[in-house]
C-alpha positions, -999 to +999 in steps of 0.1 A: -194+258-519-220+237-500-244+256-478-237+250-441-274+241-436-276+218-466-274+180-467-265+152-490-288+145-519-291+117-545-299+080-544-292+061-512-278+026-509-304+000-499-293-025-473-308-058-463-338-055-440-350-081-415-381-101-423-415-090-412-417-118-386-384-107-370-394-071-371-428-079-354-410-100-327-385-072-320-412-046-319-432-068-295-403-073-272-395-036-273-431-027-263-431-053-235-398-040-222-411-005-222-443-016-205-423-036-179-401-006-170-432+016-169-450-007-145-419-009-123-419+029-121-456+029-115-453+003-087-429+024-068-451+055-072-483+036-064-471+018-033-457+051-019-491+068-025-510+039-009-487+040+022-490+077+028-527+075+024-529+047+049-511+067+076-533+098+067-503+119+056-511+119+019-506+157+018-469+152+026-467+129-004-485+152-028-468+184-016-434+168-020-443+152-053-458+183-069-429+204-057-404+180-072-423+178-105-426+216-107-389+222-101-380+194-125-401+209-154-394+246-147-356+243-144-354+215-170-373+236-195-352+267-186-320+248-192-333+232-224-345+265-237-312+282-228-290+257-245-314+250-274-319+288-281-281+294-283-275+264-305-303+276-328-290+312-327-255+301-335-267+281-365-288+310-377-258+334-375-236+310-395-218+326-424-232+315-458-199+307-474-164+303-462-129+299-477-121+264-488-093+257-463-083+223-451-101+230-418-134+238-436-131+208-459-128+185-429-158+202-412-179+199-443-180+161-439-195+165-404-219+192-415-232+170-443-234+140-421-255+156-394-277+177-418-306+152-421-307+148-383-302+184-372-336+188-356-334+154-338-299+162-327-310+195-313-339+179-296-317+152-281-291+176-267-317+199-252-336+170-237-305+155-222-294+187-205-330+194-195-333+160-178-301+164-159-309+200-148-344+191-139-333+161-118-308+183-100-334+210-093-360+185-080-335+176-053-338+212-040-374+208-029-366+215+007-347+246-002-376+259-023-402+252+004-382+269+030-377+299+008-413+303-002-427+296+033-399+311+054-410+331+085-390+357+104-367+347+133-371+381+149-333+382+154-308+401+132-272+393+125-247+418+141-228+425+108-254+433+081-285+437+104-305+412+084-330+388+099-316+353+105-343+341+081-324+356+052-294+333+059-315+302+069-342+304+041-333+329+014-296+327+009-295+289+001-322+294-026-303+324-041-272+303-042-290+275-060-303+300-085-268+314-090-254+279-095-281+271-120-274+303-138-236+295-140-244+260-153-268+274-180-242+301-190-213+277-193-233+251-212-247+278-235-212+291-242-199+256-250-229+247-272-227+281-290-190+279-295-191+244-309-220+253-333-201+284-345-170+264-351-189+236-369-205+261-393-175+284-398-183+312-374-151+304-355-119+294-372-088+280-357-065+274-387-083+290-416-069+323-430-086+356-422-104+366-391-108+340-364-144+348-357-173+364-376-188+396-362-220+376-355-202+349-335-182+376-317-213+394-306-231+362-296-203+348-275-196+382-260-231+384-247-229+349-232-196+357-215-210+390-203-239+371-186-214+347-170-193+377-157-225+394-145-234+363-126-199+364-111-207+399-099-238+386-082-218+358-066-193+384-052-222+403-037-238+372-021-204+362-009-204+393+013-234+378+032-220+344+030-191+355+053-216+354+082-222+317+077-187+308+064-169+280+081-132+282+089-108+264+112-099+285+142-077+270+169-097+285+197-131+273+185-126+245+161-153+248+133-157+285+135-187+302+117-190+339+110-168+369+104-134+372+120-112+403+119-097+395+085-132+388+071-146+421+082-116+442+074-102+425+043-125+400+027-157+421+030-142+452+013-125+429-012-158+413-022-173+448-027-144+459-049-146+427-069-183+431-074-177+466-089-149+453-112-171+423-123-200+447-132-177+469-153-162+438-170-197+425-178-206+458-194-174+457-215-185+422-228-220+435-236-204+465-254-188+441-278-221+439-297-213+473-311-175+474-309-171+440-326-138+434-307-128+415-277-098+436-268-114+456-239-135+427-225-104+405-224-084+432-207-113+437-182-116+400-175-078+398-169-081+427-145-109+409-127-088+377-124-058+396-112-079+416-087-093+383-074-058+371-067-044+402-052-075+417-035-094+385-027-064+364-017-031+382-011-045+412+007-064+392+034-033+370+039-012+401+046-038+415+070-039+381+089-001+379+090+008+414+100-022+428+118-040+399+134-013+374+144+008+399+164-022+408+186-048+381+179-068+383+211-074+420+209-083+419+172-105+388+174-123+396+207-152+415+193-159+388+167-155+360+193-182+377+215-206+377+185-198+340+179-203+332+216-237+348+217-249+334+184-237+298+192-253+298+226-285+310+212-286+287+182-281+255+203-304+266+232-276+268+258-278+305+264-298+300+296-272+276+311-263+283+347-227+278+357-221+275+394-190+269+414-190+236+432-162+226+456-164+188+450-154+183+486-180+179+514-177+201+544-203+181+563-188+160+591-220+145+603-219+110+587-254+102+597-267+133+579-247+124+548-261+089+549-296+102+551-290+128+524-277+100+501-312+084+502-331+116+495-308+133+471-312+108+443-331+076+434-299+058+425-306+034+396-291+000+401-306-015+370-285-005+340-308-005+309-278-011+287-267-042+306-298-061+317-315-068+283-301-104+284-316-107+319-350-096+306-345-119+277-337-150+298-364-144+324-392-129+303-387-139+267-411-168+272-408-179+236-379-179+212-398-158+187-398-129+211-368-106+219-360-074+237-339-046+222-302-045+230-307-013+251-337-010+273-352+024+282-357+044+314-391+060+321-412+070+351-442+051+365-461+053+397-453+027+423-477+011+447-477+042+469-485+065+440-450+080+439-430+082+407-401+058+404-375+053+377-384+022+357-365+001+332-389-009+304-388-029+272-412-045+248-413-082+240-409-077+202-411-102+174-378-121+168-379-138+134-346-155+141-364-175+168-392-188+146-393-227+148-393-230+110-386-201+086-406-200+054-426-173+036-459-181+054-443-182+089-422-152+084-449-129+069-483-144+079-482-164+111-455-146+132-464-110+128-461-092+162-446-091+197-466-092+229-465-071+260-444-048+281-419-059+307-409-034+333-387-034+365-379-011+393-348+009+384-336+013+420-340-023+432-330-059+426-338-091+444-313-107+467-303-129+438-295-100+416-326-103+394-347-073+384-378-066+405-404-068+379-434-045+381-449-058+348-441-094+336-453-127+324-472-136+292-497-119+288-481-092+308-496-082+341-486-060+369-487-023+378-495-010+343-531-021+343-551-030+311-537-020+277-534-033+241-504-056+244-499-066+208-468-050+192-470-048+155-447-018+152-414-017+170-376-012+168-369-048+158-398-051+134-380-045+101-399-066+075-434-066+061-463-088+074-496-096+057-524-097+082-562-098+085-568-123+057-577-160+057-543-169+074-545-167+112-516-153+132-498-167+162-508-144+191-491-160+221-488-194+238-496-203+274-501-235+293-533-243+275-516-240+241-512-217+212-536-187+208-543-172+174-556-139+163-564-117+133-553-081+131-580-056+137-558-024+139-569-010+106-535+001+094-516-012+064-527-014+027-556-036+015-544-063-009-578-073-022-571-053-054-551-072-081-534-039-090-522-035-054-510-071-052-491-067-085-476-035-074-463-049-041-451-081-058-429-058-079-420-034-052-409-061-027-396-084-055-419-112-041-440-129-069-460-149-043-478-118-032-495-119-066-509-154-065-506-168-030-539-183-016-529-170+019-539-136+007-576-129+004-605-107+014-593-084+043-556-090+038-535-060+046-498-055+042-478-037+070-444-023+063-422+007+073-428-006+108-400+009+130-410+041+149-381+062+136-388+050+100-424+060+102-418+094+116-390+102+091-413+092+063-443+114+073-420+143+082-390+142+059-379+176+071-372+164+106-340+150+121-349+120+143-334+112+177-316+079+179-336+066+209-373+059+204-388+046+237-421+029+246-446+041+271-480+027+282-504+057+277-542+055+280-544+018+275-520+018+245-483+012+239-470+043+223-435+048+209-423+083+217-399+098+192-381+131+197-376+151+165-355+182+157-356+210+132-321+221+121-305+246+098-269+252+086-274+289+081-275+306+115-250+335+112-220+334+135-231+301+152-203+275+150-212+242+133-213+207+146-215+173+129-245+154+143-231+120+135-200+127+155-214+146+185-242+121+191-220+091+190-211+074+223-202+039+236-239+028+231-241+038+195-208+023+184-222-012+178-259-004+176-270+014+145-306+015+158-294+041+183-279+065+156-295+098+149-314+100+116-301+134+102-315+153+072-283+173+072-253+162+091-236+196+094-258+220+114-254+252+134-289+255+148-311+228+164-344+226+183-364+198+198-394+212+181-416+181+177-426+152+199-440+123+179-458+092+189-463+059+170-490+035+182-474+000+186-507-017+175-522+005+148-490+023+137-507+056+139-482+085+137-489+118+155-467+149+154-470+174+182-456+210+181-433+211+212-413+243+206-439+269+198-414+296+191-392+278+166-393+297+132-380+266+113-409+245+125-433+273+117-419+274+082-424+237+077-459+239+092-467+264+065-453+241+039-472+211+052-503+225+068-523+201+091-495+176+096-484+189+131-509+191+159-509+217+186-489+214+218-522+217+237-534+184+222-508+165+242-526+147+270-515+148+306-509+110+305-486+114+275-469+145+290-460+124+320-437+102+298-421+129+277-385+136+285-355+157+274-339+139+244-305+124+246-291+134+212-299+171+218-282+169+252-252+153+236-249+180+210-253+207+237-227+191+261-202+190+232-207+227+226-206+234+263-171+221+265-160+254+249-191+277+250-197+276+288-175+307+291-190+341+282-160+363+279-138+364+247-105+365+266-110+332+284-125+317+253-095+326+232-069+315+258-083+280+257-076+275+294-112+265+301-117+240+273-133+207+285-140+174+269-165+146+271-147+117+288-145+082+274-168+056+290-147+041+318-169+011+322-157-005+290-128-005+265-147+009+235-129+042+237-161+060+229-177+089+248-196+082+280-234+083+274-256+107+294-277+090+321-313+096+332-316+098+369-341+112+394-321+136+416-320+170+432-292+194+426-279+219+452-306+244+461-335+221+450-360+208+475-372+177+457-360+153+431-366+158+394-361+135+365-328+146+350-303+138+322-267+140+335-231+138+323-196+147+334-169+167+317-132+166+322-104+191+313-090+188+277-063+161+278-067+152+315-089+128+335-099+148+366-134+163+368-141+197+354-179+199+356-210+180+363-239+188+339-275+181+344-307+192+325-342+190+339-357+162+317-392+162+332-416+176+307-444+198+320-423+213+348-413+250+348-376+242+347-378+216+319-348+220+296-329+241+322-292+232+321-271+236+352-233+232+353-215+225+386-180+237+379-152+221+399-122+240+410-090+238+390-067+244+419-078+212+438-083+184+412-113+162+418-113+126+405-131+121+372-149+090+361-118+073+347-099+079+378-127+067+400-130+035+379-092+030+382-095+035+419-121+008+421-100-016+402-068-009+420-079-013+456-066-047+469-098-059+485-119-050+456-094-064+431-094-097+450-132-099+451-134-091+414-109-118+407-130-142+428-161-132+408-143-140+376-135-175+387-145-203+363-166-192+334-179-161+351-178-127+335-179-093+353-197-064+336-196-029+350-229-010+349-234+028+345-211+049+367-235+074+382-224+107+396-245+124+423-236+158+438-240+154+476-235+180+503-206+197+484-189+164+474-195+138+447-210+104+452-201+078+426-221+046+424-216+017+400-235-016+399-214-047+391-230-076+372-218-111+369-226-138+344-217-167+365-213-204+357-238-215+331-259-184+334-264-166+301-275-134+316-260-108+340-271-106+377-265-077+400-239-090+425-220-060+439-222-023+442-192+000+441-196+033+460-171+061+467-174+094+484-147+117+499-120+091+494-139+063+511-147+033+489-171+004+495-177-028+475-207-045+490-236-068+480-262-040+482-264-003+477-275+002+514-246-018+527-221+001+505-235+035+516-234+024+552-198+014+549-188+046+530-205+068+556-195+046+585-230+041+597-250+009+604-281+021+587-315+008+592-318-029+600-333-051+573-369-059+578-375-091+597-405-111+609-422-096+639-408-112+671-429-137+690-427-139+727-421-177+732-407-173+768-371-181+758-353-147+759-318-161+759-318-180+727-298-169+696-323-186+672-345-163+651-379-155+666-405-179+654-442-183+655-461-210+673-473-220+638-454-251+626-457-239+590-439-207+598-412-226+617-407-250+588-404-221+563-378-203+585-358-235+588-358-238+550-348-202+547-318-208+571-308-238+550-310-219+518-289-191+533-262-215+544-261-231+510-258-197+494-229-187+516-211-220+507-217-215+470-203-180+473-171-193+488-169-220+461-175-194+434-204-214+421-227-186+409-254-208+394-258-226+428-257-192+445-285-179+423-307-210+431-300-207+468-310-170+468-342-178+450-349-206+475-343-181+503-368-156+488-394-183+484-390-196+519-392-161+534-423-154+513-439-187+526-431-177+562-446-142+557-478-156+542-481-183+569-476-157+596-501-133+581-526-162+578-521-171+614-526-135+624-558-134+604-546-106+580-547-127+549-519-134+524-495-106+515-480-118+483-508-120+457-496-089+439-460-099+440-468-133+428-485-118+398-453-100+390-430-130+391-419-143+358-406-175+344-377-189+362-382-169+394-380-135+379-405-118+403-398-093+430-378-102+460 
């Protein structure tokens, strides 16, 4: 009989071999292919290292890299050793001889065939499973770093009295180890069984015993290890109940123990753990007993117990104990879920106040005055007016503004803060006169300047009142570095600083050029660097182009969110990065979150769904960048900045108490700066982030109640309404607005939203959070809860009311005449003296205009609705007051008291300007009647210009000097200045 470890002997048949030349060629091609693949891998590694070093976050790269390498080799070697050892042991335990059955004769052919290659086959199998296991383990680098660096939460779960850190940091790592152990056990069992079968230790059809004693003992130990791991899994499952998800009609995605978990699943897991331990011991005992009878019986008992105790018994408890009296049974566990969820999402300090929704004030004059002081009502909708900025301030086709502009706060001429709509004039490659590699990557490399406008005003022609405009930009923001090399629309690489000059901007004197001096990017003077980037970007010209020389640097990863995500891959990034002028620089401000999915009892939410609204539906740039989409804990723990010129990234610790951030700061020391390092000028522009507020408002639709009975009844469930200003069917976005809530003495920058009852359109609540960083109430959420007995109109009903009133409908129809389009701006809600004031700007793209202009304002309060040209006029009509008269020229006593003509000066220049103003006014009214919006816009601009000339002439005549120099500096191309 052939030895099972032997192999074939004797002479071998010689076959034709290729010639030496062919072999040399094939070997050369093989070596070149290997070198090519090696350099491609090297290029990816090298360019990543160079980028991280250029932004001074090389420690992030090295920590991540060494962690991945360590996990890869440790777990790869463990898996290889486990499988390889069991194959070797099974081969060593093979029987020396076996009966010559048909089965063994068939296997002999395979044994003889693989005999010469046994070592290579063993090496190949172990290497393959090791590579797969190592690659899988390296993907767990975040889990490892959180486990090894985890800090205490200082809070314990109510069931097992363990610190939350056990569930957030420890349990995920233990589960990974358990999963790895199961995989190693299963693969070892399979590999050992196949080896035993191949070499006769296991027999299927041969006469005699089905397994040798050695094979029985070997496989029993492996199966015992598997069952022991199952026992550990049952024990961990007990703690897993605290973070287990389940659908519960009252809460949706419920997390934590319910009655059936605590009273059925928990004891069942403990019993199954004991049974699994006993079963594992029976498998281990097979080493001495040499029979599988008892282990098989034990394993069958464990499976049966898992079905009866782990499945059937909890179902019986749920059916016959919980369902007949669900509220009483679940109430204690709901209270735990309420407390944990509110704490995990930072909504535990929310104040809920009753609000009537109906004003009890009868003094219309007081209401009118309060409307001016309660809120700085923003007429400029940042999500509508980007085309207006584009038309009036683009200046060159190779510039563009983002689709959605941003709202910030800047000081006005009086030193008071005002809501400001702001956008950067970023590079627009689609507008380059001629697209080629040099133009796209060398000459057109950056945008230029900030454009800002007052949020609460518009000119009489409906244009923004710009406070920063023109090219180069000038206005209220002072001197700052205007070049924008890093921005939301800057998505491809540029090569700067070398022999090729860049287009800076163009003015009346011609084209200006520049060369980048920001110091960021990677130097391309090295041939190795050029070759690496030629491969990484699949662009051979980088390797040999004469446009690259001494001083050339390549800039990439240029969007703010992209840069922050790269230097802090453990953060979730808010969808809306916004620019601010801080200390002479344009800084992108990026809000970032730390999250976990392991907060016990806290219900989960899906970030991609809860942060979606009508603005993110068609704008991927506004989407949250989530490291994990399912979370049940979130904190705005980091404020990040990205310099628009140098690309410098800074991370600031914002939430100093967040244990998740502290854990990551231990893992990546030196990457996050102290909160105290935030300058006052930067602090003035920090705000409460939108995506966090959207997550919180979604949770508040259910978790605003604090008692279990109301929560379980579902009578107080709210919903986020759809945006009534468009037909997208997506949620209404929250709005930034400077306002004061009931009980407050002054306005604060706030983020607001409305909520409606589940399935209905009337208003349930108005929610606002103090968004002004640096104030003591920053992050304080207040809910004004409306009565259910007297329904108050919600946003959709208010919009419907606007559209259904006959006078308004006729005017809207008139506005839509010809090629005109009507666009509704943000529907703002303002609590005012017990009632609710709704304000909505209405924009028109009239005639040949490609951009929207503010033409009308819709206002409603207490059932009164107005649709007027200006906010003041609409408020006056709603509150039935005349309001303050518009400013006029100072009257001049010309001895003619009975005339109806406007007062004039003796200066003929003033008289001429006023006559031109009257003419422009008449032309505008006629154009309005004709529905010619283009002519109306020209007339309104002529009216503004004529009144400005009259004002300057009068001031000059009075000896006070001109009054319009500052305003004239703010005016942009095409009459875009302030009115």
